[in-house]
N, C-alpha and C positions, 0 to 999 in steps of 0.2 A: 770810207772812200780813201782815206789816206793809207790805211794799210793795204788795200788793194793796189794802189799806186806804188807802194814800196814794194810789194810783190811782184809786179810785172818789172819794176828796175832791177829787181834780184834775179829773175828769169832771164832779162836782156843782158845782164852784165857778162856771161859768159860768150855771148854772140858778140858783144862790142870787142871783147878781148880777141876773138878770131879775126874780125875786121881788122883790127889794127894791127895786129902781128903779119897780115897778108902783105901782098905786094903793093897795094895801093891802087891797083887798077881794076879790081873786081869790087863789087858792093858787098857790104856785110851781109845782105840778104840772101844773095846767092851762093855765099859761102856756108852760111849756116842753115838757112830755112827755106831756101829754093824760092824766095820771092824778093825781088830786088826792093820794094818799098817796104817790106815788113821788117828787115833787119836793119837797114840803113836809116830808114825814116823812124824806126823807134829809137835808135840811138840818137837822133838830133842832127847827125852828119853823115856825110857819104864822102866816098873818095871822089877826085877830080873827074873821072870817067863815067860816073853813075849820075844819070839825069833823074831817075825815078826816086832815088832817097832824098836829093835835093828839092825835088818837086813836092815830096811829102812833107819835108821839113819847112817849106814854105820859102825858100831862097833859091835864086838863079844857079849859084854855083857855092862851093864849099870852100872857103880859105884854107890853105894847108900852112902848117907850121914850117918857117923857113929852115930852121935848124934840123928837124928831125924828118920831114918829108911826110910826117904822120897827118891825118886830117884833124884839123882844130874843131872843137865841139862848139858851136855857138850857144850863147844863152838864150833859153826860152823860157816863156811865162808858164806856169803850170796848166793854163787852159791850151796851150800850143801842145805841151807834152802830152796832155791827156787825149787830144785829138791824133796826134802822133801816133800813141798807143793804140787807139782804138782802130786806127787805119790798118796798123800792122797786124792786130787780131782778126780784122774783117778780111785782111788778104789772105790769110792763110789759116784754115780752119783748125789744122792740126795744132798751130801755135796756139790758138785761143783754147783749145781742148786741154792742151798741157798746162797753160795757166790756171784754169779752172780747176783741173784734177789737182794740182799743187796748193792752191788755195783751200780747196775742200779736206785734202789730207792735214794741211797744218791745221785748219780749225778743229776738224776731228781730234787731233792729238792734243790741242789746247784743251778742248772739253775733257778728254780722257785725264789729262794732267790735273785738271781742276778737281774733278770728281774724286781721284785718287788721293789729292791732298785734303779734301773734305772727309773722305772715309778714315784715312789715317790720322786724323787731327782729334784724338781721343780727349784732349783737354776741353773742347767746348762742350762735349757730351758730358763728361763728368762734371763741369760747371753747372750744366743744366739739372742734371740729376740731383745735384747737391742744393740748388736753388729750390726745387720741387720739395725735397724732403724738409728743408728750412720752413718753407712756407707751410707745410703740412704739419710740422712740428709747433710752429708758432700759432697756427690755427687751432690746434688741439688743445695748447695751453690756454689760448683765450677762452675757449670753450669750457675748459675745467674750472678757471679762475670764475667764470660768471656763474657757472653751476653752484661752487662754493657760496658766492656772494648770495644767491637766490635761496640756497639751503639755509644760509644764516637769517635771512630776511624771514624765511617760512617760520623758523623756530622762535624769532623775536615775536612774529604775528600770533604765534600759539600761546607764548607766555602772555601777552597782552589780552588775548582773548580768554585765558583761564582766569586772569586776575579780574577780568572785568565781569564774569560770570560769577566770581566768588563774592564781590562786593554787592 
């Protein structure tokens, strides 16, 4: 879930930059996604003229920074941010599809990279084969030594039997 939230923030970062570089009277959602609550609510702030973004963020109005004139980003809890992101995705199905496809592509890439790393890592394969050969050689050595001991015991029993039959 944490990586999903990070992906949403990464997808929203370009939209936030477009909204902050604008004139300040249009909301971020209408500048980038076509939905007033999607962009501005997801960013957690809205410009002074956008009521939809501030309603999604849970406040009546958004304060602006006195020095730069850009909207200030209020701090929000993770639950509030999660709700804002969910509202933004529900407001714009294309935006939600883009997030899902981005996550699916990145997950598939991670799986391909992991598979390639395992396939190229011949060290583990060589160590596994070496361990198997050592176990097989050790087992054969154990069986050979045991057979030698049994042969000596059989020879001793034959000598004892011959000595017992002669006497």
